[in-house]
C-alpha positions as CSV (number, residue, x, y, z in Angstrom):
1,X,162.4,108.3,102.9
2,X,160.1,109.0,105.8
3,X,159.1,112.4,104.4
4,X,158.3,110.7,101.1
5,X,156.0,108.2,102.8
6,X,154.3,110.9,104.8
7,X,153.8,113.0,101.7
8,X,152.3,110.0,99.8
9,X,150.0,109.2,102.8
10,X,148.8,112.8,103.0
11,X,148.1,113.0,99.3
12,X,146.1,109.7,99.4
13,X,144.1,110.9,102.3
14,X,143.3,114.2,100.5
15,X,142.2,112.4,97.4
16,X,140.0,110.0,99.4
17,X,138.3,112.9,101.2
18,X,137.6,114.6,97.9
19,X,136.1,111.5,96.4
20,X,133.9,110.7,99.4
21,X,132.0,113.9,99.1
22,X,130.7,113.4,95.6
23,X,127.6,111.3,96.5
24,X,126.6,113.1,99.7
25,X,123.1,114.6,99.4
26,X,121.7,117.2,101.8
27,X,118.9,116.1,104.1
28,X,116.2,118.6,103.5
29,X,113.4,116.8,105.4
30,X,111.2,119.0,107.5
31,X,110.2,116.8,110.4
32,X,107.4,119.2,111.4
33,X,105.5,118.6,108.1
34,X,103.5,115.5,107.3
35,X,103.8,115.9,103.6
36,X,107.0,117.2,101.9
37,X,106.1,118.6,98.5
38,X,109.7,119.6,97.5
39,X,110.7,116.7,95.3
40,X,113.2,117.2,92.5
41,X,112.7,115.8,89.0
42,X,113.1,112.1,88.0
43,X,111.6,110.8,91.3
44,X,114.5,111.9,93.5
45,X,113.7,111.8,97.2
46,X,115.5,113.0,100.3
47,X,117.6,110.6,102.4
48,X,116.4,110.2,105.9
49,X,118.7,110.9,108.9
50,X,119.2,107.2,109.7
51,X,120.4,106.3,106.2
52,X,124.1,106.1,105.6
53,X,125.5,108.8,103.3
54,X,127.2,108.2,100.0
55,X,125.0,105.2,99.2
56,X,124.2,104.6,95.5
57,X,121.2,102.3,96.0
58,X,122.1,100.1,93.2
59,X,120.5,97.3,95.2
60,X,117.7,97.0,97.8
61,X,118.9,97.3,101.4
62,X,117.4,97.6,104.9
63,X,114.5,95.6,106.5
64,X,113.2,94.3,103.1
65,X,116.5,93.4,101.6
66,X,116.2,90.2,99.5
67,X,112.4,90.2,99.7
68,X,111.5,88.6,96.4
69,X,107.9,90.1,96.3
70,X,109.3,93.6,96.7
71,X,112.0,93.0,94.1
72,X,109.3,91.8,91.6
73,X,107.2,94.8,92.5
74,X,110.1,97.2,91.8
75,X,110.7,95.5,88.5
76,X,107.0,96.1,87.6
77,X,107.0,99.7,88.7
78,X,110.0,100.4,86.5
79,X,108.5,98.7,83.5
80,X,104.9,99.8,83.8
81,X,105.2,103.3,85.4
82,X,108.6,104.4,84.3
83,X,110.0,104.8,87.8
84,X,113.8,104.8,88.2
85,X,115.1,101.7,89.9
86,X,117.6,103.6,92.1
87,X,114.8,105.8,93.4
88,X,112.7,102.8,94.3
89,X,115.6,101.0,95.9
90,X,116.3,104.2,97.9
91,X,112.8,104.6,99.4
92,X,112.3,100.9,100.1
93,X,115.7,100.7,101.7
94,X,114.5,103.3,104.1
95,X,111.1,101.5,104.7
96,X,110.9,99.8,108.1
97,X,109.0,96.7,109.0
98,X,105.8,98.0,110.5
99,X,105.4,94.9,112.7
100,X,108.4,96.0,114.8
101,X,107.3,99.6,115.2
102,X,105.7,100.2,118.7
103,X,102.0,100.8,118.4
104,X,100.1,103.3,120.6
105,X,96.4,103.6,121.3
106,X,94.8,106.6,119.7
107,X,92.2,107.0,122.3
108,X,91.8,106.3,126.0
109,X,88.5,106.7,127.8
110,X,88.7,109.0,130.9
111,X,87.5,107.8,134.2
112,X,83.8,108.1,134.8
113,X,81.8,107.4,138.0
114,X,79.0,106.0,135.9
115,X,79.2,102.6,134.2
116,X,80.2,102.9,130.5
117,X,78.9,100.9,127.7
118,X,80.6,100.2,124.4
119,X,79.0,103.2,122.8
120,X,80.1,105.5,125.6
121,X,83.7,104.5,125.2
122,X,83.7,104.8,121.4
123,X,81.9,108.1,121.5
124,X,84.3,109.7,124.0
125,X,87.2,109.2,121.4
126,X,85.6,111.5,118.9
127,X,82.8,113.6,120.4
128,X,84.3,115.9,123.1
129,X,84.4,119.6,123.7
130,X,87.7,120.4,122.1
131,X,86.8,118.5,118.9
132,X,83.5,120.3,118.7
133,X,85.3,123.6,119.0
134,X,87.7,122.6,116.3
135,X,84.8,121.7,114.1
136,X,83.2,125.1,114.6
137,X,86.5,126.9,113.8
138,X,87.1,124.7,110.7
139,X,83.5,125.4,109.4
140,X,83.9,129.1,109.9
141,X,87.2,129.2,108.1
142,X,86.0,127.1,105.1
143,X,82.3,127.9,105.0
144,X,82.5,129.0,101.3
145,X,84.1,125.7,100.2
146,X,81.6,123.7,102.3
147,X,78.6,125.7,100.9
148,X,79.9,125.1,97.4
149,X,80.4,121.4,98.0
150,X,76.8,121.1,99.3
151,X,75.5,122.9,96.2
152,X,77.5,120.8,93.7
153,X,77.2,117.4,95.4
154,X,74.0,117.7,97.5
155,X,75.8,116.7,100.7
156,X,75.0,118.9,103.7
157,X,78.1,120.6,105.1
158,X,77.7,119.1,108.6
159,X,78.3,115.6,107.4
160,X,81.5,116.6,105.7
161,X,82.4,118.3,109.0
162,X,81.5,115.1,110.8
163,X,83.9,113.0,108.7
164,X,86.8,115.4,109.0
165,X,86.4,115.5,112.8
166,X,86.3,111.7,113.2
167,X,89.1,111.0,110.7
168,X,91.8,113.6,111.6
169,X,90.3,116.0,114.2
170,X,90.2,118.7,111.5
171,X,93.7,118.2,110.4
172,X,95.4,118.0,113.8
173,X,96.3,114.3,113.4
174,X,97.0,113.0,109.9
175,X,98.4,109.8,111.4
176,X,101.3,108.6,113.5
177,X,102.9,106.2,111.0
178,X,104.9,106.5,107.8
179,X,102.7,105.3,105.0
180,X,105.7,103.7,103.2
181,X,106.3,101.5,106.3
182,X,102.7,100.5,106.7
183,X,102.0,99.7,103.0
184,X,105.3,98.0,102.3
185,X,104.9,95.7,105.4
186,X,101.3,94.8,104.7
187,X,102.0,94.2,101.0
188,X,105.3,92.3,101.0
189,X,105.1,89.9,104.0
190,X,102.6,87.6,102.4
191,X,99.6,88.4,104.7
192,X,96.0,87.6,103.9
193,X,95.4,90.9,102.2
194,X,98.8,91.3,100.6
195,X,97.3,91.7,97.1
196,X,95.1,94.5,98.2
197,X,97.9,96.4,99.9
198,X,100.3,95.8,97.0
199,X,97.7,97.6,94.8
200,X,97.5,100.4,97.4
201,X,101.3,100.8,97.5
202,X,101.4,101.1,93.7
203,X,98.8,103.8,93.8
204,X,100.5,105.6,96.7
205,X,103.7,105.8,94.7
206,X,102.0,107.1,91.5
207,X,99.9,109.7,93.5
208,X,103.0,110.9,95.3
209,X,104.9,111.4,92.0
210,X,101.9,113.2,90.5
211,X,101.6,115.8,93.3
212,X,105.3,116.0,94.2
213,X,105.1,114.4,97.6
214,X,108.0,112.8,99.5
215,X,106.9,109.2,100.3
216,X,109.6,108.8,103.0
217,X,108.0,111.5,105.2
218,X,104.3,111.1,104.5
219,X,102.4,110.1,107.6
220,X,99.1,108.2,107.8
221,X,97.0,105.7,109.6
222,X,97.8,102.1,110.5
223,X,96.1,101.1,107.2
224,X,98.0,103.6,105.1
225,X,95.1,106.1,104.8
226,X,96.0,109.7,103.6
227,X,95.1,113.3,104.2
228,X,92.3,115.2,105.9
229,X,89.7,112.6,105.0
230,X,92.0,109.5,105.4
231,X,91.4,108.1,101.9
232,X,93.2,104.9,101.0
233,X,95.2,105.4,97.8
234,X,92.6,103.6,95.7
235,X,89.9,105.9,97.0
236,X,92.2,108.8,96.4
237,X,92.4,107.8,92.7
238,X,88.6,107.2,92.4
239,X,87.1,110.0,94.4
240,X,89.6,112.8,95.1
241,X,88.9,116.1,93.2
242,X,90.8,119.3,92.7
243,X,88.2,121.5,94.4
244,X,90.3,124.7,94.7
245,X,91.2,124.8,91.0
246,X,95.0,124.8,91.4
247,X,95.3,121.7,89.1
248,X,96.7,119.6,91.9
249,X,94.5,117.1,93.7
250,X,95.9,117.3,97.2
251,X,94.0,115.8,100.1
252,X,96.2,117.7,102.6
253,X,94.6,120.8,101.2
254,X,91.3,121.5,103.1
255,X,89.3,122.6,100.1
256,X,90.3,119.6,98.0
257,X,89.4,117.4,101.0
258,X,86.0,119.0,101.4
259,X,85.1,118.5,97.7
260,X,86.5,114.9,97.7
261,X,84.5,113.8,100.7
262,X,81.3,115.3,99.2
263,X,82.1,113.6,95.9
264,X,82.7,110.3,97.7
265,X,79.3,110.4,99.3
266,X,77.5,111.5,96.1
267,X,79.0,108.7,94.1
268,X,78.2,106.2,96.8
269,X,74.5,107.0,96.6
270,X,73.8,110.0,98.8
271,X,70.3,111.3,98.2
272,X,69.8,115.1,98.7
273,X,66.1,114.5,98.9
274,X,66.4,112.6,102.2
275,X,66.7,115.2,104.9
276,X,67.1,112.7,107.8
277,X,70.1,110.5,108.5
278,X,69.1,109.0,111.9
279,X,66.1,109.3,114.3
280,X,66.0,108.1,117.8
281,X,63.6,105.2,118.4
282,X,61.7,104.0,121.5
283,X,61.0,100.3,122.3
284,X,59.7,98.3,125.2
285,X,62.4,97.6,127.9
286,X,65.9,98.8,128.6
287,X,68.0,96.3,126.5
288,X,67.2,95.4,122.9
289,X,67.7,91.9,121.6
290,X,64.6,91.1,119.6
291,X,65.9,91.8,116.1
292,X,69.2,92.0,114.3
293,X,70.7,95.4,114.5
294,X,73.3,97.3,112.4
295,X,73.5,99.1,109.1
296,X,73.3,95.9,107.0
297,X,69.8,95.0,108.1
298,X,66.7,96.8,106.8
299,X,63.1,96.8,108.2
300,X,59.7,98.1,107.3
301,X,58.8,101.0,109.6
302,X,55.2,99.8,109.6
303,X,56.2,96.3,110.7
304,X,58.5,97.5,113.4
305,X,55.7,99.7,114.8
306,X,52.8,97.1,114.5
307,X,54.6,93.9,115.5
308,X,57.5,95.0,117.7
309,X,56.2,98.4,119.1
310,X,59.3,100.2,117.9
311,X,58.6,103.7,116.7
312,X,60.4,107.1,116.4
313,X,60.7,109.5,119.3
314,X,60.3,112.5,117.0
315,X,58.7,113.2,113.6
316,X,60.0,110.8,110.9
317,X,59.7,112.1,107.4
318,X,61.7,109.3,105.8
319,X,59.4,106.5,104.5
320,X,61.9,104.0,103.2
321,X,63.3,100.9,104.9
322,X,65.3,101.6,108.0
323,X,68.2,100.0,109.8
324,X,68.1,99.5,113.6
325,X,71.2,101.0,115.2
326,X,71.9,99.8,118.8
327,X,74.1,101.9,121.0
328,X,75.1,100.0,124.2
329,X,75.1,102.4,127.1
330,X,76.0,101.7,130.7
331,X,72.5,100.6,131.9
332,X,70.4,100.6,128.7
333,X,70.5,100.4,124.9
334,X,69.8,103.4,122.7
335,X,68.0,102.5,119.6
336,X,68.0,104.6,116.4
337,X,66.5,104.4,113.0
338,X,69.1,104.7,110.3
339,X,67.9,105.9,106.9
340,X,69.4,105.3,103.4
341,X,71.9,108.2,103.9
342,X,73.1,106.7,107.2
343,X,74.0,103.6,105.3
344,X,75.9,105.8,102.8
345,X,78.0,107.1,105.6
346,X,78.9,103.6,106.6
347,X,80.4,103.0,103.2
348,X,83.2,105.3,104.4
349,X,83.9,102.9,107.3
350,X,81.9,99.7,107.7
351,X,80.7,100.3,111.3
352,X,77.4,101.4,112.7
353,X,79.2,103.1,115.6
354,X,81.3,105.0,113.1
355,X,78.2,106.1,111.2
356,X,76.6,107.3,114.4
357,X,79.7,109.1,115.6
358,X,79.8,111.0,112.3
359,X,76.1,111.9,112.6
360,X,76.3,113.0,116.3
361,X,79.5,115.0,115.8
362,X,77.9,116.7,112.8
363,X,74.8,117.7,114.8
364,X,76.9,118.8,117.8
365,X,79.0,121.1,115.6
366,X,76.0,122.5,113.7
367,X,74.1,123.2,116.9
368,X,77.1,124.9,118.6
369,X,77.7,127.0,115.5
370,X,74.1,128.2,115.8
371,X,72.8,127.6,112.3
């Protein structure tokens, strides 16, 4: 009788073990890569290491379990874009609430014996010796693609270089956060811009499917920006181009990123006939408060010179309206004239400091390269 019971128990254990292995999937995630392009057919994705094995994902689980906005979104993605529900349940069950993920500062200003102004602190995050060296190396490696982009789109190579250096330090930092976490959190928790991020999440999923990218391992910015040029998914759809001709538009590919940035500038109004982006100005005094500054404001050069005694420090070939760009230094304000093409740069990021950082890094790399 005892032997019979033991035999039955052993047999049951063996059958349970055999059944429990049927749904186990191998974790093939390469944690060293920011973009996994090995996705199987029908939207299958790898299971992350923290996800329980043998899960069928017939229902949404994890941090967003029961979130009605996400459940509605999944219904729509299945109906409108032909995604498989189990696939969407799987990736969103792995998504983590971005609010609870520890945030780290991307830049810290080193100690300086001199007083630092706002511009000094901002500039030190992007324009430094190592980044200039990276820019020179990147330009040398991709000079053919940069020259071709300049020829096709009319955007000088140095400004593409400037964008790449500011955004990802030439591909050394694509971002520290999983895009699926960022976009799901911002879209599905009912924030002020939830509608915008819901649209971005939709485009992120369709882009990922088109190029064979694993959404659970893709890293990006705190806004969900992607690739070398840190395009939001909507910008990816509108401006990204297949510049290397492999029939895949991939912004983690340097050539595609170069062509896409040039295309972005061209379609946002870059004028190849304007050779100057910014020119340093001089004015009476050390601090400037007489007029509104920033890329949004435009002034006649003639009026600035005659009425306010503001004029360029070097030859100014541009004759159009200029913006006054104020850079607060430790003991004085630098003032610059920003041309039409400076304002085009700020469409990439709506900040005068950003536009000036792109310009100055571009000039620093170009000068170091010796061309």
